[in-house]
N, C-alpha and C positions, 0 to 999 in steps of 0.2 A: 081826457086823456083819449089822441088818437095815434094807433100806430099805421103804419102805411109800407108800402112798400113804394121806391121811385123809380123811375128809368133812368139808364145808365146817363142817357142824356140831361138829365135832370139834376146827375149827383153836383157836380160842378157849380151850382147854385146855391148848393149846402155846404162849400169849402170852408167858409170861416169857420166852420166848427171842429173840420178833420185838420185843418193845419193853421190855425189862428190867423189873428190879422185881420183886417178890412176886408169886408166881402171881395170888392174886385180885385184887389191885390193875391188874394187867399184863390179866390178862383183861376188865375191866373198861374198860382203854383200848384196849384191841383191838378190841371188841364196840362203844365210840365211835368210832372211826377209822373203822370197815367203813360204818357207818350213816352217816356223814359224808361220805364220798367216794363212797358207794356201789359199795365192794369187790365184788366177786364172784371173789374167790381159788380156787384150788385149790391144794394144798398136797402136797409129799413131805417124809417124815420120814425122819430117820435112828437107829438105836436099837442100843448095845453092850451086853452083859450085862445088858438087858432096862429099861435106863435109856434117853429121849431125850436124845440127844446134839444132834441140830440140827435145822431145820425150811428149807424155803425152798418159798416163795409162789411162783405163777406165774398170770397171768391169759390167759383166752383174747378175743383183739381180732378186730374187725371183717373183717379180711382173712384171718383164717382160721388165723394164725401165734399163740404163744403168746410172752409178755411175762415174762421172770422177773426177780425182785426181789431183793436182796442176801442171800445163804444166811446163817443167822445158828447159832453155835454156843453150847452151853451154859458151855463153858469155852475153852479158846484155840484157836487155829486150827491144826485138824489138816486136813492135804493129804487125808490117807485120806476120811475124812467129808465133805471139801468135795468130791471128786473120786465119792464114793457118792451124794450128793446131785444131782451135776451128771447123772450117767448114770441116774440114777433118773428125772430129769423128760425128757431125751432119750430112755429104752426109754416113758416114759406117753405121749408124742409119737405114738411109734412105733406103739404099739398104737391109738392113736384116732384113726390115719390123719392127725396134723396134719405136714406137711412141715417146717416151719424152727419154733423156738424162738431166742429172742433174749438177751442178757442185756445191757445198757448198764452197765460199769465206770468208775464217774466216776475221774475224775484217772488212768486206768488203771487195769488190772487186779491189781496189787501180789502179794499174799499169795496171789489166787486163780489167777493166768497159771499156775500147774504145776499147778492141779486142773483148771482147764478143760481145757488140751492133755491130760491126761491123761482124760478123760472124751469124747476128739473134739469140742471144739470149735473154732474158727477163727475169727480177727479180721480181717475183709476190710478194717476203715474206724477211722477214726478221726476224730469230728467234733468240731469246734471250737466253743466258747458263745459268740454277739458280744451286744452291746448299746448302747442309745443313750437318750438322754432324748427322751422324746415333743416336748417342750416347746420345743425348738431346732429352729428352721428349716432344714431340707435346702438345699445348695446349686443356685442355679439351675441348670437345666437348658433346653436346646433343644425346643421344641414337638414333640407328638407325634402328633398330631392323633388322640388315646385317646379313646372316651367309655367310661364304666364302668355294668357292669348290676348292681346289689345284689340276691346270690339269698338266699333265707330257706334255711337249713340243713334244715328242714321239706321245704322243695319243691324239691329239688336240680334237677329238668328235668334237662339236657341236661351236666349240669357234670360227670358221671361220665366221658361220652366228652369233656369237654375237659381232666379232669385225667389222664386216657390219652394224649390226646395230646400234651401238654407232657412227659409223661414221657418220650416217645420219644427214646432218644440222650441220656438225661440222667445227668449225671456225679456226682450226688448217691447214692452206695452202689449202682451199676446192679448190685453183688452181688446186688441183692433184687430184681428182675428176673427173669420179667414178673409183674407188678401187675395183676392180673385182679379189681377192686374190682367189688362189684354193689353198697356199699352204700359212704356216705362218713363213714358211724359213726366209722370207724377217727382221721379227721383230728381230729374235735371233742373240748372237753375232757371230762374223767372227773368232774372236781368238780359237784357241783348247782349252785354257785354260781359257773359259769362258764360264758360265752354265746359262740357265735360269727358272724363278719361274712364270709360269700364274697363277693367282687367279682370278675365278670368282665369283662376288659380287649377294648374291641373298638374295630376298625379297617379303616372302608369296610364294615362290617355284617358284620364277617367275625369271631369271637373267634379271639385270638393267644396268648391269656395269660389265668392264674385266680392268685388270692390268697384265701388264708383267713387270718384275724386270728383266733386265739381270746383272748377276755377274761376274766379270771381275776379275782376280786375278792377271793377270801381275802388274797394275797398279789399285790396290785395291779399287776397288767404287762399289755401286750399280749402273745401270741405269734405268731410269723407261723409258722404250724403248714404252710405249704405256699404255695410260689408258682413256679410253672413258666409258662414261652412256648414254643409250639410251635416248632421246629425251624425253619423259614421264617421266623420272626420275630426270629431269636439275632443276634447280634452288631451289632444296632443301635442300642445303648444305649436301650432299651425296659424294661430290669432295673430301673434308677433309677425311670421312673415306675411301677411296682408297688413300689418300697419306698416312694417320695413319697405313695402312696395309703397303705400300712398304718400309717405316722405320720400319718396325717391320722386314721384311723379312730381311733387309740389319743389323738391328742389330744380327737376329738369325744367318745370314752367317759368323758374325765377321767380315765385311767389315767397315771403319770408316768414310764415305762419299754416301753420296747419290746425282746423278746428273740427270740432263734430258735438253731438250731442246723444247721450246713451241713456237708458234707464236708470234711475240709482238701485232699483232691484237686481240688475243684472251685473252680479258680482262677477262673474268670471270677465267679463268685457271690459268693467273696470280697472281690474287686476292687469290684464294684458294693456290698458293703453297706460296706466300708472310706469307698467314697466318700462313702457316705451318713451319715457319722459314727458307725458301730458301732464297737464295741471288744470287743478278746477279754476274757474274763472265764472261764476253763474249760476242758472238756472232758470227751468220754468216747470211750472202745474200744469197738465195738459187734463183740460174740461174736457168734456162729449156730451152730447144731446143725442140719444138716440131715440128711434121712432119705432 
């Protein structure tokens, strides 16, 4: 068995493993998707007896980590081939000085759980996906004395420091701390037809929370990509006001739905979203490989 990294220019030649179909049609489709979504993937492939058997794409993120896509095999699931692919990505990350690789297992790892463990990955958290209709008003809540500052993503100003402050003591996947962002590109939509709206919550002239809503136009919806409150302002019901602003942004943009994902262990956030009318529609397990 051979595991190797291939160049981005070569990935399309293995596209039939990724998107299915005959090789030429798959190559055309993969190139179209890459151009449409501005993908910049790296890739590990696994071969046996001289024939290509599997492919695993992974994407460098702005926070310095890598995010893996679903491993694809040309034939039925083979735990040894899957483990080889996952080990290959982990070893490539180590060689590149990347400290963290992630994989989001939608609906659970299933047949991948054994290969992931065999490749020395761990699963620290399970996240739940929630959604609500944007047009339905939120329940009334007490006055908050909050004001809002909208921040263009191209000129984030002190947003990085505000994000860091709101992440202190966070219950959302604390295993990924510390997060030393030098750019906020990590939070923004990958699709060229998406855009982002940052909003900072101000009370008594002091930033006490922030909110990022990504607007997706291919599949029209708003995504609460980030929401946080500084530790000194938590436990006072302010989260509901941030959610209210997110729903208002979605409604103003004319998208029909608001979605998000949150750590199942973050009970306070879950209660806030449920009080705001969000309902569960799926989830994923977060698997990580650390160096």
